[in-house]
C-alpha positions as CSV (number, residue, x, y, z in Angstrom):
1,M,4.6,13.6,16.1
2,T,4.1,9.9,16.2
3,P,5.5,8.0,13.2
4,N,2.7,6.2,10.7
5,P,3.1,2.8,11.3
6,V,2.5,2.0,7.7
7,A,5.0,4.7,6.2
8,P,5.7,3.3,3.0
9,A,9.5,3.4,4.5
10,T,8.6,0.8,6.9
11,L,7.0,-1.8,4.9
12,T,8.0,-5.2,5.5
13,P,8.0,-8.2,2.8
14,E,4.8,-9.4,4.3
15,M,3.1,-6.0,4.3
16,A,4.0,-5.4,0.7
17,A,2.6,-8.9,-0.4
18,Q,-0.7,-7.9,1.5
19,I,-0.7,-4.8,-0.7
20,R,0.1,-6.4,-3.7
21,T,-3.0,-8.7,-2.9
22,W,-5.4,-5.8,-2.5
23,R,-4.4,-4.0,-5.2
24,C,-3.7,-6.4,-8.1
25,D,-5.8,-9.8,-6.8
26,E,-8.7,-8.0,-5.1
27,D,-8.8,-4.7,-7.7
28,H,-8.6,-2.1,-4.9
29,S,-8.5,1.5,-5.9
30,W,-5.7,3.3,-4.0
31,R,-8.0,4.9,-1.8
32,A,-9.3,1.3,-1.0
33,V,-6.0,0.1,-0.1
34,A,-4.9,3.3,1.9
35,Q,-8.2,2.2,4.1
36,A,-7.5,-1.2,4.1
37,A,-3.9,-0.7,5.5
38,S,-5.3,2.1,7.7
39,D,-7.7,-0.4,9.1
40,L,-5.3,-3.5,9.3
41,W,-2.0,-1.7,10.7
42,G,-3.4,1.4,12.4
43,S,-2.9,4.5,10.7
44,D,-4.6,7.8,10.8
45,M,-4.1,8.3,6.9
46,G,-7.4,6.9,6.3
47,S,-8.6,6.7,2.6
48,S,-6.0,9.2,1.1
49,Q,-5.5,8.5,-2.4
50,I,-1.9,9.8,-2.2
51,F,-1.3,7.6,0.7
52,G,-2.5,4.7,-1.1
53,R,-0.7,5.3,-4.2
54,N,2.6,5.6,-2.3
55,L,2.1,2.1,-0.7
56,C,1.6,0.6,-3.9
57,V,4.6,2.3,-5.2
58,A,6.6,1.2,-2.2
59,A,5.3,-2.4,-2.1
60,A,5.9,-2.8,-5.7
61,R,9.3,-1.7,-5.7
62,L,10.1,-3.9,-2.6
63,L,8.5,-6.9,-4.6
64,G,10.8,-5.9,-7.4
65,E,8.0,-5.3,-9.7
66,D,7.3,-2.0,-11.6
67,P,4.5,-0.1,-9.9
68,C,3.7,1.7,-13.5
69,R,3.1,-2.0,-15.3
70,E,0.5,-4.8,-15.0
71,P,-0.5,-5.8,-12.5
72,W,-0.2,-3.0,-10.5
73,N,-1.7,-0.5,-13.0
């Protein structure tokens, strides 16, 4: 099994910033974040809502923000 290249545990600060832009600045849904990440970084997860939420939570935490508060939610 090949590891997912955009698994939340493997996010870099640059990836977290891009996810924040999609979610907070461009108002992407979790599904849209997942699809954008899959398209940009090559994942087979597609537009999985759970994957998108997990990415947002991991990105927020990496950036020192609360994923349950504005601007994330």
